[in-house]
PDB file of N, CA, C and O in Angstrom, chain B, residues numbered from 101:
ATOM      1  N   MET B 101      -5.897  28.215  27.426  1.00  0.00           N
ATOM      2  CA  MET B 101      -6.696  27.334  27.898  1.00  0.00           C
ATOM      3  C   MET B 101      -7.326  26.126  26.572  1.00  0.00           C
ATOM      4  O   MET B 101      -7.975  26.355  25.551  1.00  0.00           O
ATOM      5  N   MET B 102      -6.797  24.835  27.142  1.00  0.00           N
ATOM      6  CA  MET B 102      -7.138  23.550  26.529  1.00  0.00           C
ATOM      7  C   MET B 102      -8.339  23.023  27.404  1.00  0.00           C
ATOM      8  O   MET B 102      -8.398  22.917  28.629  1.00  0.00           O
ATOM      9  N   MET B 103      -9.212  22.744  26.514  1.00  0.00           N
ATOM     10  CA  MET B 103     -11.276  21.924  26.866  1.00  0.00           C
ATOM     11  C   MET B 103     -10.006  20.847  26.761  1.00  0.00           C
ATOM     12  O   MET B 103      -9.037  20.610  26.040  1.00  0.00           O
ATOM     13  N   GLN B 104     -10.713  20.317  28.058  1.00  0.00           N
ATOM     14  CA  GLN B 104     -11.374  18.897  27.974  1.00  0.00           C
ATOM     15  C   GLN B 104     -12.510  18.211  27.810  1.00  0.00           C
ATOM     16  O   GLN B 104     -13.617  18.586  28.196  1.00  0.00           O
ATOM     17  N   ILE B 105     -12.207  16.976  27.112  1.00  0.00           N
ATOM     18  CA  ILE B 105     -13.721  16.525  26.250  1.00  0.00           C
ATOM     19  C   ILE B 105     -13.569  15.124  26.998  1.00  0.00           C
ATOM     20  O   ILE B 105     -12.392  14.764  26.969  1.00  0.00           O
ATOM     21  N   ASP B 106     -14.428  14.204  27.675  1.00  0.00           N
ATOM     22  CA  ASP B 106     -14.703  12.762  27.407  1.00  0.00           C
ATOM     23  C   ASP B 106     -15.489  12.351  26.887  1.00  0.00           C
ATOM     24  O   ASP B 106     -16.696  12.387  27.129  1.00  0.00           O
ATOM     25  N   LEU B 107     -15.038  11.974  26.231  1.00  0.00           N
ATOM     26  CA  LEU B 107     -15.874  10.524  24.905  1.00  0.00           C
ATOM     27  C   LEU B 107     -16.158   9.552  25.399  1.00  0.00           C
ATOM     28  O   LEU B 107     -17.286   9.139  25.132  1.00  0.00           O
ATOM     29  N   ALA B 108     -15.142   8.575  26.513  1.00  0.00           N
ATOM     30  CA  ALA B 108     -15.292   7.508  27.354  1.00  0.00           C
ATOM     31  C   ALA B 108     -17.498   6.817  27.085  1.00  0.00           C
ATOM     32  O   ALA B 108     -18.560   7.388  27.335  1.00  0.00           O
ATOM     33  N   GLY B 109     -17.223   5.642  26.590  1.00  0.00           N
ATOM     34  CA  GLY B 109     -18.394   5.480  26.062  1.00  0.00           C
ATOM     35  C   GLY B 109     -18.516   5.691  24.380  1.00  0.00           C
ATOM     36  O   GLY B 109     -19.023   4.637  23.999  1.00  0.00           O
ATOM     37  N   HIS B 110     -18.341   6.357  23.471  1.00  0.00           N
ATOM     38  CA  HIS B 110     -18.845   6.358  22.841  1.00  0.00           C
ATOM     39  C   HIS B 110     -17.434   6.446  21.286  1.00  0.00           C
ATOM     40  O   HIS B 110     -16.231   6.682  21.397  1.00  0.00           O
ATOM     41  N   THR B 111     -17.970   6.253  20.439  1.00  0.00           N
ATOM     42  CA  THR B 111     -17.672   5.263  19.469  1.00  0.00           C
ATOM     43  C   THR B 111     -17.537   6.205  18.085  1.00  0.00           C
ATOM     44  O   THR B 111     -18.604   6.576  17.596  1.00  0.00           O
ATOM     45  N   ALA B 112     -16.035   6.701  17.289  1.00  0.00           N
ATOM     46  CA  ALA B 112     -15.817   7.302  16.568  1.00  0.00           C
ATOM     47  C   ALA B 112     -15.151   6.465  15.450  1.00  0.00           C
ATOM     48  O   ALA B 112     -14.149   5.784  15.671  1.00  0.00           O
ATOM     49  N   PHE B 113     -15.869   6.562  13.999  1.00  0.00           N
ATOM     50  CA  PHE B 113     -15.890   6.161  13.329  1.00  0.00           C
ATOM     51  C   PHE B 113     -14.652   6.898  11.962  1.00  0.00           C
ATOM     52  O   PHE B 113     -15.362   7.558  11.203  1.00  0.00           O
ATOM     53  N   VAL B 114     -13.478   6.949  11.589  1.00  0.00           N
ATOM     54  CA  VAL B 114     -12.622   8.526  11.191  1.00  0.00           C
ATOM     55  C   VAL B 114     -11.523   7.589   9.749  1.00  0.00           C
ATOM     56  O   VAL B 114     -10.676   6.704   9.620  1.00  0.00           O
ATOM     57  N   THR B 115     -12.481   8.771   8.803  1.00  0.00           N
ATOM     58  CA  THR B 115     -12.197   8.006   7.759  1.00  0.00           C
ATOM     59  C   THR B 115     -10.791   8.824   7.341  1.00  0.00           C
ATOM     60  O   THR B 115     -10.431   9.944   7.703  1.00  0.00           O
ATOM     61  N   GLY B 116      -9.931   7.593   6.193  1.00  0.00           N
ATOM     62  CA  GLY B 116      -8.698   8.387   5.959  1.00  0.00           C
ATOM     63  C   GLY B 116      -8.078   8.517   7.219  1.00  0.00           C
ATOM     64  O   GLY B 116      -7.519   9.568   7.535  1.00  0.00           O
ATOM     65  N   ALA B 117      -8.130   7.530   7.972  1.00  0.00           N
ATOM     66  CA  ALA B 117      -7.394   7.427   9.865  1.00  0.00           C
ATOM     67  C   ALA B 117      -5.684   7.156   9.386  1.00  0.00           C
ATOM     68  O   ALA B 117      -4.856   7.852   9.975  1.00  0.00           O
ATOM     69  N   SER B 118      -5.365   6.527   8.722  1.00  0.00           N
ATOM     70  CA  SER B 118      -4.429   5.699   8.030  1.00  0.00           C
ATOM     71  C   SER B 118      -2.773   6.650   8.220  1.00  0.00           C
ATOM     72  O   SER B 118      -1.668   6.293   8.629  1.00  0.00           O
ATOM     73  N   GLN B 119      -3.233   7.783   7.768  1.00  0.00           N
ATOM     74  CA  GLN B 119      -2.476   8.874   7.235  1.00  0.00           C
ATOM     75  C   GLN B 119      -2.642   9.829   8.175  1.00  0.00           C
ATOM     76  O   GLN B 119      -3.315   9.653   9.191  1.00  0.00           O
ATOM     77  N   GLY B 120      -1.838  11.243   7.791  1.00  0.00           N
ATOM     78  CA  GLY B 120      -2.552  12.405   8.176  1.00  0.00           C
ATOM     79  C   GLY B 120      -3.246  13.380   9.008  1.00  0.00           C
ATOM     80  O   GLY B 120      -2.928  13.676  10.160  1.00  0.00           O
ATOM     81  N   ILE B 121      -4.551  14.019   8.109  1.00  0.00           N
ATOM     82  CA  ILE B 121      -4.814  14.390   9.116  1.00  0.00           C
ATOM     83  C   ILE B 121      -6.178  13.778   9.948  1.00  0.00           C
ATOM     84  O   ILE B 121      -6.656  14.042  11.051  1.00  0.00           O
ATOM     85  N   GLY B 122      -6.537  12.890   8.931  1.00  0.00           N
ATOM     86  CA  GLY B 122      -7.106  11.371   9.467  1.00  0.00           C
ATOM     87  C   GLY B 122      -6.927  11.017  10.848  1.00  0.00           C
ATOM     88  O   GLY B 122      -7.661  11.085  11.834  1.00  0.00           O
ATOM     89  N   GLU B 123      -5.578  10.560  10.620  1.00  0.00           N
ATOM     90  CA  GLU B 123      -4.796  10.025  12.113  1.00  0.00           C
ATOM     91  C   GLU B 123      -5.046  10.162  13.443  1.00  0.00           C
ATOM     92  O   GLU B 123      -5.591   9.391  14.234  1.00  0.00           O
ATOM     93  N   SER B 124      -4.345  11.774  13.656  1.00  0.00           N
ATOM     94  CA  SER B 124      -4.128  12.903  14.174  1.00  0.00           C
ATOM     95  C   SER B 124      -5.449  13.154  14.613  1.00  0.00           C
ATOM     96  O   SER B 124      -5.489  13.409  15.817  1.00  0.00           O
ATOM     97  N   ILE B 125      -6.800  13.172  13.904  1.00  0.00           N
ATOM     98  CA  ILE B 125      -8.319  13.118  14.671  1.00  0.00           C
ATOM     99  C   ILE B 125      -8.271  11.941  15.310  1.00  0.00           C
ATOM    100  O   ILE B 125      -8.434  11.856  16.527  1.00  0.00           O
ATOM    101  N   ALA B 126      -8.017  10.818  14.452  1.00  0.00           N
ATOM    102  CA  ALA B 126      -8.328   9.448  15.845  1.00  0.00           C
ATOM    103  C   ALA B 126      -7.303   9.560  16.799  1.00  0.00           C
ATOM    104  O   ALA B 126      -7.289   9.457  18.026  1.00  0.00           O
ATOM    105  N   ARG B 127      -6.698   9.725  16.199  1.00  0.00           N
ATOM    106  CA  ARG B 127      -5.449   9.616  18.204  1.00  0.00           C
ATOM    107  C   ARG B 127      -5.824  10.877  19.205  1.00  0.00           C
ATOM    108  O   ARG B 127      -5.356  10.929  20.342  1.00  0.00           O
ATOM    109  N   MET B 128      -6.629  11.795  18.725  1.00  0.00           N
ATOM    110  CA  MET B 128      -7.049  12.959  19.466  1.00  0.00           C
ATOM    111  C   MET B 128      -8.323  12.150  20.302  1.00  0.00           C
ATOM    112  O   MET B 128      -8.383  11.917  21.509  1.00  0.00           O
ATOM    113  N   LEU B 129      -9.331  11.802  19.213  1.00  0.00           N
ATOM    114  CA  LEU B 129     -10.149  10.714  19.532  1.00  0.00           C
ATOM    115  C   LEU B 129     -10.544  10.165  20.948  1.00  0.00           C
ATOM    116  O   LEU B 129     -11.253  10.302  21.945  1.00  0.00           O
ATOM    117  N   HIS B 130      -9.276   9.228  20.116  1.00  0.00           N
ATOM    118  CA  HIS B 130      -8.512   7.666  21.029  1.00  0.00           C
ATOM    119  C   HIS B 130      -8.383   8.422  23.180  1.00  0.00           C
ATOM    120  O   HIS B 130      -8.980   8.155  24.223  1.00  0.00           O
ATOM    121  N   SER B 131      -6.898   9.688  22.642  1.00  0.00           N
ATOM    122  CA  SER B 131      -7.282  10.101  23.955  1.00  0.00           C
ATOM    123  C   SER B 131      -8.134  11.032  24.632  1.00  0.00           C
ATOM    124  O   SER B 131      -7.656  11.848  25.419  1.00  0.00           O
ATOM    125  N   ALA B 132      -9.345  10.974  24.389  1.00  0.00           N
ATOM    126  CA  ALA B 132     -10.191  11.445  24.967  1.00  0.00           C
ATOM    127  C   ALA B 132     -10.769  10.106  25.011  1.00  0.00           C
ATOM    128  O   ALA B 132     -11.768   9.965  24.306  1.00  0.00           O
ATOM    129  N   GLY B 133     -10.510   9.437  25.447  1.00  0.00           N
ATOM    130  CA  GLY B 133     -11.603   8.294  25.961  1.00  0.00           C
ATOM    131  C   GLY B 133     -13.088   7.626  24.636  1.00  0.00           C
ATOM    132  O   GLY B 133     -14.235   7.181  24.680  1.00  0.00           O
ATOM    133  N   ALA B 134     -11.989   7.987  23.594  1.00  0.00           N
ATOM    134  CA  ALA B 134     -13.785   7.309  22.512  1.00  0.00           C
ATOM    135  C   ALA B 134     -12.833   5.399  21.783  1.00  0.00           C
ATOM    136  O   ALA B 134     -11.651   5.082  21.649  1.00  0.00           O
ATOM    137  N   ASN B 135     -13.665   4.927  21.618  1.00  0.00           N
ATOM    138  CA  ASN B 135     -13.844   4.092  20.908  1.00  0.00           C
ATOM    139  C   ASN B 135     -13.068   4.048  19.316  1.00  0.00           C
ATOM    140  O   ASN B 135     -13.688   3.676  18.320  1.00  0.00           O
ATOM    141  N   VAL B 136     -11.993   4.378  19.286  1.00  0.00           N
ATOM    142  CA  VAL B 136     -11.932   4.387  17.889  1.00  0.00           C
ATOM    143  C   VAL B 136     -11.433   3.683  16.553  1.00  0.00           C
ATOM    144  O   VAL B 136     -10.251   3.340  16.566  1.00  0.00           O
ATOM    145  N   ALA B 137     -12.412   3.333  15.016  1.00  0.00           N
ATOM    146  CA  ALA B 137     -12.451   2.564  14.319  1.00  0.00           C
ATOM    147  C   ALA B 137     -11.808   3.359  13.041  1.00  0.00           C
ATOM    148  O   ALA B 137     -12.355   4.324  12.507  1.00  0.00           O
ATOM    149  N   ILE B 138     -10.827   2.915  12.725  1.00  0.00           N
ATOM    150  CA  ILE B 138      -9.883   3.670  11.616  1.00  0.00           C
ATOM    151  C   ILE B 138      -9.370   2.547  10.750  1.00  0.00           C
ATOM    152  O   ILE B 138      -8.804   1.455  10.798  1.00  0.00           O
ATOM    153  N   ASN B 139     -10.239   4.032   9.382  1.00  0.00           N
ATOM    154  CA  ASN B 139     -10.455   3.371   8.781  1.00  0.00           C
ATOM    155  C   ASN B 139      -9.903   3.858   7.199  1.00  0.00           C
ATOM    156  O   ASN B 139     -10.041   4.980   6.712  1.00  0.00           O
ATOM    157  N   TYR B 140      -9.261   2.702   6.583  1.00  0.00           N
ATOM    158  CA  TYR B 140      -8.758   3.233   4.960  1.00  0.00           C
ATOM    159  C   TYR B 140      -9.239   2.633   4.034  1.00  0.00           C
ATOM    160  O   TYR B 140     -10.249   1.929   4.028  1.00  0.00           O
ATOM    161  N   PHE B 141      -8.484   2.903   3.140  1.00  0.00           N
ATOM    162  CA  PHE B 141      -8.898   1.663   1.752  1.00  0.00           C
ATOM    163  C   PHE B 141      -7.524   1.261   1.290  1.00  0.00           C
ATOM    164  O   PHE B 141      -6.397   1.731   1.133  1.00  0.00           O
ATOM    165  N   ASN B 142      -8.358  -0.104   1.123  1.00  0.00           N
ATOM    166  CA  ASN B 142      -7.596  -1.019   0.824  1.00  0.00           C
ATOM    167  C   ASN B 142      -6.599  -1.092  -0.390  1.00  0.00           C
ATOM    168  O   ASN B 142      -6.854  -1.768  -1.386  1.00  0.00           O
ATOM    169  N   ASP B 143      -5.423  -0.338  -0.243  1.00  0.00           N
ATOM    170  CA  ASP B 143      -4.215  -0.721  -1.537  1.00  0.00           C
ATOM    171  C   ASP B 143      -4.421  -1.673  -1.724  1.00  0.00           C
ATOM    172  O   ASP B 143      -5.210  -2.315  -1.031  1.00  0.00           O
ATOM    173  N   ALA B 144      -3.607  -2.297  -3.045  1.00  0.00           N
ATOM    174  CA  ALA B 144      -3.183  -3.543  -3.645  1.00  0.00           C
ATOM    175  C   ALA B 144      -1.978  -3.719  -2.656  1.00  0.00           C
ATOM    176  O   ALA B 144      -1.733  -4.813  -2.148  1.00  0.00           O
ATOM    177  N   GLU B 145      -1.315  -2.714  -2.434  1.00  0.00           N
ATOM    178  CA  GLU B 145       0.336  -3.338  -1.843  1.00  0.00           C
ATOM    179  C   GLU B 145       0.082  -3.504  -0.167  1.00  0.00           C
ATOM    180  O   GLU B 145       0.957  -3.620   0.690  1.00  0.00           O
ATOM    181  N   GLY B 146      -1.512  -3.476   0.043  1.00  0.00           N
ATOM    182  CA  GLY B 146      -1.445  -3.250   1.138  1.00  0.00           C
ATOM    183  C   GLY B 146      -0.761  -2.545   2.387  1.00  0.00           C
ATOM    184  O   GLY B 146      -0.814  -2.867   3.575  1.00  0.00           O
ATOM    185  N   SER B 147      -0.079  -1.448   1.747  1.00  0.00           N
ATOM    186  CA  SER B 147       0.363  -0.380   2.830  1.00  0.00           C
ATOM    187  C   SER B 147      -0.642   0.521   3.520  1.00  0.00           C
ATOM    188  O   SER B 147      -0.028   1.123   4.401  1.00  0.00           O
ATOM    189  N   ASN B 148      -1.664   0.808   3.508  1.00  0.00           N
ATOM    190  CA  ASN B 148      -2.542   1.776   4.076  1.00  0.00           C
ATOM    191  C   ASN B 148      -3.246   0.563   5.472  1.00  0.00           C
ATOM    192  O   ASN B 148      -3.632   0.735   6.629  1.00  0.00           O
ATOM    193  N   LEU B 149      -3.115  -0.648   4.543  1.00  0.00           N
ATOM    194  CA  LEU B 149      -3.521  -1.450   6.369  1.00  0.00           C
ATOM    195  C   LEU B 149      -2.529  -1.533   6.799  1.00  0.00           C
ATOM    196  O   LEU B 149      -2.491  -1.171   7.974  1.00  0.00           O
ATOM    197  N   ALA B 150      -1.453  -1.921   6.317  1.00  0.00           N
ATOM    198  CA  ALA B 150      -0.142  -1.640   7.792  1.00  0.00           C
ATOM    199  C   ALA B 150       0.162  -1.368   8.306  1.00  0.00           C
ATOM    200  O   ALA B 150       0.732  -1.856   9.281  1.00  0.00           O
ATOM    201  N   LYS B 151      -0.242   0.868   7.584  1.00  0.00           N
ATOM    202  CA  LYS B 151      -0.497   2.022   8.290  1.00  0.00           C
ATOM    203  C   LYS B 151      -1.321   2.134   9.868  1.00  0.00           C
ATOM    204  O   LYS B 151      -1.108   2.425  11.044  1.00  0.00           O
ATOM    205  N   ALA B 152      -2.336   1.703   8.990  1.00  0.00           N
ATOM    206  CA  ALA B 152      -3.671   1.271  10.013  1.00  0.00           C
ATOM    207  C   ALA B 152      -3.495   0.092  11.027  1.00  0.00           C
ATOM    208  O   ALA B 152      -4.050   0.195  12.121  1.00  0.00           O
ATOM    209  N   ASP B 153      -2.814  -0.937  10.755  1.00  0.00           N
ATOM    210  CA  ASP B 153      -3.010  -1.484  11.931  1.00  0.00           C
ATOM    211  C   ASP B 153      -1.829  -0.916  13.192  1.00  0.00           C
ATOM    212  O   ASP B 153      -1.838  -1.015  14.419  1.00  0.00           O
ATOM    213  N   ALA B 154      -1.019  -0.398  12.381  1.00  0.00           N
ATOM    214  CA  ALA B 154       0.000   0.333  13.049  1.00  0.00           C
ATOM    215  C   ALA B 154      -0.241   1.323  14.286  1.00  0.00           C
ATOM    216  O   ALA B 154       0.234   1.365  15.421  1.00  0.00           O
ATOM    217  N   ILE B 155      -1.189   2.114  13.587  1.00  0.00           N
ATOM    218  CA  ILE B 155      -2.031   2.872  14.540  1.00  0.00           C
ATOM    219  C   ILE B 155      -2.530   1.969  15.258  1.00  0.00           C
ATOM    220  O   ILE B 155      -1.881   1.333  16.088  1.00  0.00           O
ATOM    221  N   VAL B 156      -3.301   1.870  15.106  1.00  0.00           N
ATOM    222  CA  VAL B 156      -4.230   0.151  16.017  1.00  0.00           C
ATOM    223  C   VAL B 156      -3.213  -0.305  17.236  1.00  0.00           C
ATOM    224  O   VAL B 156      -3.514  -0.356  18.429  1.00  0.00           O
ATOM    225  N   ASP B 157      -2.397  -0.508  16.859  1.00  0.00           N
ATOM    226  CA  ASP B 157      -1.292  -0.993  17.654  1.00  0.00           C
ATOM    227  C   ASP B 157      -0.681  -0.027  19.156  1.00  0.00           C
ATOM    228  O   ASP B 157      -0.648  -0.261  20.364  1.00  0.00           O
ATOM    229  N   SER B 158      -0.208   1.267  18.166  1.00  0.00           N
ATOM    230  CA  SER B 158       0.226   2.031  19.008  1.00  0.00           C
ATOM    231  C   SER B 158      -0.718   2.821  20.206  1.00  0.00           C
ATOM    232  O   SER B 158      -0.271   3.410  21.190  1.00  0.00           O
ATOM    233  N   LEU B 159      -2.454   2.622  19.746  1.00  0.00           N
ATOM    234  CA  LEU B 159      -3.258   2.970  20.682  1.00  0.00           C
ATOM    235  C   LEU B 159      -3.512   1.871  21.450  1.00  0.00           C
ATOM    236  O   LEU B 159      -3.988   2.258  22.517  1.00  0.00           O
ATOM    237  N   GLY B 160      -3.388   0.280  21.396  1.00  0.00           N
ATOM    238  CA  GLY B 160      -3.873  -0.406  21.717  1.00  0.00           C
ATOM    239  C   GLY B 160      -5.161  -0.471  22.292  1.00  0.00           C
ATOM    240  O   GLY B 160      -5.863   0.154  21.497  1.00  0.00           O
ATOM    241  N   GLU B 161      -5.930  -0.901  23.289  1.00  0.00           N
ATOM    242  CA  GLU B 161      -7.506  -1.311  23.230  1.00  0.00           C
ATOM    243  C   GLU B 161      -8.262   0.412  22.623  1.00  0.00           C
ATOM    244  O   GLU B 161      -7.721   1.511  22.493  1.00  0.00           O
ATOM    245  N   ARG B 162      -9.618  -0.024  22.388  1.00  0.00           N
ATOM    246  CA  ARG B 162     -10.030   0.738  22.013  1.00  0.00           C
ATOM    247  C   ARG B 162     -10.296   1.347  20.261  1.00  0.00           C
ATOM    248  O   ARG B 162     -11.093   2.168  19.807  1.00  0.00           O
ATOM    249  N   ALA B 163      -9.678   0.862  19.888  1.00  0.00           N
ATOM    250  CA  ALA B 163      -8.845   1.503  18.873  1.00  0.00           C
ATOM    251  C   ALA B 163      -9.205  -0.440  17.637  1.00  0.00           C
ATOM    252  O   ALA B 163      -9.158  -1.449  18.340  1.00  0.00           O
ATOM    253  N   MET B 164      -9.429  -0.643  16.429  1.00  0.00           N
ATOM    254  CA  MET B 164      -9.340  -1.402  15.247  1.00  0.00           C
ATOM    255  C   MET B 164      -9.631  -0.719  13.790  1.00  0.00           C
ATOM    256  O   MET B 164     -10.099   0.323  13.332  1.00  0.00           O
ATOM    257  N   SER B 165      -8.979  -2.133  13.284  1.00  0.00           N
ATOM    258  CA  SER B 165      -8.636  -1.248  11.830  1.00  0.00           C
ATOM    259  C   SER B 165     -10.001  -1.674  11.134  1.00  0.00           C
ATOM    260  O   SER B 165     -10.615  -2.626  11.615  1.00  0.00           O
ATOM    261  N   VAL B 166     -10.418  -1.119  10.205  1.00  0.00           N
ATOM    262  CA  VAL B 166     -11.581  -1.147   9.266  1.00  0.00           C
ATOM    263  C   VAL B 166     -10.855  -0.803   7.790  1.00  0.00           C
ATOM    264  O   VAL B 166      -9.848  -0.148   7.522  1.00  0.00           O
ATOM    265  N   ALA B 167     -11.794  -1.520   6.970  1.00  0.00           N
ATOM    266  CA  ALA B 167     -11.227  -1.031   5.048  1.00  0.00           C
ATOM    267  C   ALA B 167     -12.685  -1.040   4.371  1.00  0.00           C
ATOM    268  O   ALA B 167     -13.580  -1.879   4.263  1.00  0.00           O
ATOM    269  N   ALA B 168     -12.496   0.310   3.963  1.00  0.00           N
ATOM    270  CA  ALA B 168     -13.295   0.515   3.136  1.00  0.00           C
ATOM    271  C   ALA B 168     -13.316   1.886   2.171  1.00  0.00           C
ATOM    272  O   ALA B 168     -12.457   2.767   2.148  1.00  0.00           O
ATOM    273  N   ASP B 169     -14.429   1.818   1.457  1.00  0.00           N
ATOM    274  CA  ASP B 169     -14.127   2.826   0.113  1.00  0.00           C
ATOM    275  C   ASP B 169     -14.716   3.629   0.441  1.00  0.00           C
ATOM    276  O   ASP B 169     -15.835   3.186   0.699  1.00  0.00           O
ATOM    277  N   VAL B 170     -14.637   5.100   0.688  1.00  0.00           N
ATOM    278  CA  VAL B 170     -15.958   5.782   1.487  1.00  0.00           C
ATOM    279  C   VAL B 170     -16.725   6.016  -0.198  1.00  0.00           C
ATOM    280  O   VAL B 170     -17.841   6.411  -0.537  1.00  0.00           O
ATOM    281  N   ARG B 171     -15.489   5.548  -0.993  1.00  0.00           N
ATOM    282  CA  ARG B 171     -17.029   6.663  -2.771  1.00  0.00           C
ATOM    283  C   ARG B 171     -17.971   4.842  -2.744  1.00  0.00           C
ATOM    284  O   ARG B 171     -18.734   4.673  -3.695  1.00  0.00           O
ATOM    285  N   ASN B 172     -17.857   3.581  -1.644  1.00  0.00           N
ATOM    286  CA  ASN B 172     -19.128   3.350  -2.101  1.00  0.00           C
ATOM    287  C   ASN B 172     -19.602   2.722  -1.055  1.00  0.00           C
ATOM    288  O   ASN B 172     -19.176   1.877  -0.268  1.00  0.00           O
ATOM    289  N   LEU B 173     -20.889   3.500  -1.259  1.00  0.00           N
ATOM    290  CA  LEU B 173     -21.668   2.848  -0.156  1.00  0.00           C
ATOM    291  C   LEU B 173     -21.685   0.992   0.365  1.00  0.00           C
ATOM    292  O   LEU B 173     -21.073   0.407   1.258  1.00  0.00           O
ATOM    293  N   ASP B 174     -22.205   0.741  -0.176  1.00  0.00           N
ATOM    294  CA  ASP B 174     -21.871  -0.729   0.360  1.00  0.00           C
ATOM    295  C   ASP B 174     -21.357  -0.592   0.969  1.00  0.00           C
ATOM    296  O   ASP B 174     -21.725  -0.366   2.121  1.00  0.00           O
ATOM    297  N   GLN B 175     -19.684  -0.660   0.433  1.00  0.00           N
ATOM    298  CA  GLN B 175     -18.944  -1.294   1.635  1.00  0.00           C
ATOM    299  C   GLN B 175     -18.729   0.112   2.632  1.00  0.00           C
ATOM    300  O   GLN B 175     -17.651  -0.019   3.212  1.00  0.00           O
ATOM    301  N   MET B 176     -19.105   0.833   2.847  1.00  0.00           N
ATOM    302  CA  MET B 176     -19.199   1.978   3.971  1.00  0.00           C
ATOM    303  C   MET B 176     -20.085   0.870   5.040  1.00  0.00           C
ATOM    304  O   MET B 176     -19.973   0.288   6.119  1.00  0.00           O
ATOM    305  N   ASN B 177     -20.872   1.023   4.075  1.00  0.00           N
ATOM    306  CA  ASN B 177     -22.411   0.254   5.272  1.00  0.00           C
ATOM    307  C   ASN B 177     -21.868  -0.973   6.109  1.00  0.00           C
ATOM    308  O   ASN B 177     -21.882  -1.391   7.267  1.00  0.00           O
ATOM    309  N   ALA B 178     -21.450  -1.263   5.039  1.00  0.00           N
ATOM    310  CA  ALA B 178     -20.490  -3.463   5.779  1.00  0.00           C
ATOM    311  C   ALA B 178     -18.855  -2.382   6.676  1.00  0.00           C
ATOM    312  O   ALA B 178     -18.625  -2.890   7.773  1.00  0.00           O
ATOM    313  N   ALA B 179     -18.435  -1.859   6.544  1.00  0.00           N
ATOM    314  CA  ALA B 179     -17.589  -0.803   8.100  1.00  0.00           C
ATOM    315  C   ALA B 179     -17.999  -0.541   8.716  1.00  0.00           C
ATOM    316  O   ALA B 179     -17.601  -0.598   9.880  1.00  0.00           O
ATOM    317  N   VAL B 180     -19.599   0.148   8.162  1.00  0.00           N
ATOM    318  CA  VAL B 180     -20.107   0.620   9.559  1.00  0.00           C
ATOM    319  C   VAL B 180     -20.871  -0.541  10.520  1.00  0.00           C
ATOM    320  O   VAL B 180     -20.751  -0.215  11.701  1.00  0.00           O
ATOM    321  N   ASP B 181     -21.527  -1.643  10.377  1.00  0.00           N
ATOM    322  CA  ASP B 181     -22.059  -2.982  11.054  1.00  0.00           C
ATOM    323  C   ASP B 181     -20.364  -3.884  11.497  1.00  0.00           C
ATOM    324  O   ASP B 181     -20.338  -4.859  12.246  1.00  0.00           O
ATOM    325  N   GLN B 182     -19.372  -3.409  10.982  1.00  0.00           N
ATOM    326  CA  GLN B 182     -18.214  -4.364  11.467  1.00  0.00           C
ATOM    327  C   GLN B 182     -17.825  -3.551  12.502  1.00  0.00           C
ATOM    328  O   GLN B 182     -17.485  -4.263  13.447  1.00  0.00           O
ATOM    329  N   THR B 183     -17.683  -1.958  12.842  1.00  0.00           N
ATOM    330  CA  THR B 183     -17.321  -1.274  13.634  1.00  0.00           C
ATOM    331  C   THR B 183     -18.359  -1.529  14.623  1.00  0.00           C
ATOM    332  O   THR B 183     -18.093  -1.329  15.808  1.00  0.00           O
ATOM    333  N   VAL B 184     -19.445  -1.923  14.299  1.00  0.00           N
ATOM    334  CA  VAL B 184     -20.906  -1.886  15.783  1.00  0.00           C
ATOM    335  C   VAL B 184     -20.928  -2.876  16.487  1.00  0.00           C
ATOM    336  O   VAL B 184     -21.310  -2.901  17.657  1.00  0.00           O
ATOM    337  N   GLU B 185     -20.486  -3.870  15.794  1.00  0.00           N
ATOM    338  CA  GLU B 185     -20.226  -5.316  16.400  1.00  0.00           C
ATOM    339  C   GLU B 185     -19.144  -5.165  17.195  1.00  0.00           C
ATOM    340  O   GLU B 185     -18.693  -6.128  17.814  1.00  0.00           O
TER     341      GLU B 185
END
């Protein structure tokens, strides 16, 4: 039996969401109604940004991409502040 969860009105900040497991988690949370911040590491080539933006485009409303290195507390605080705004 599949359990239904209603996350409408809630916001999820998903680290590593530009690919793999993080992307799957972000998609599942979004499908449950959550606003989703797709966190990605801002690489020099810009490929992570492109992946994150493609995910945001596919999800539509209630999704945004947010750059931050999870190893850097200042970047993470700024990313959370951006998400809350």
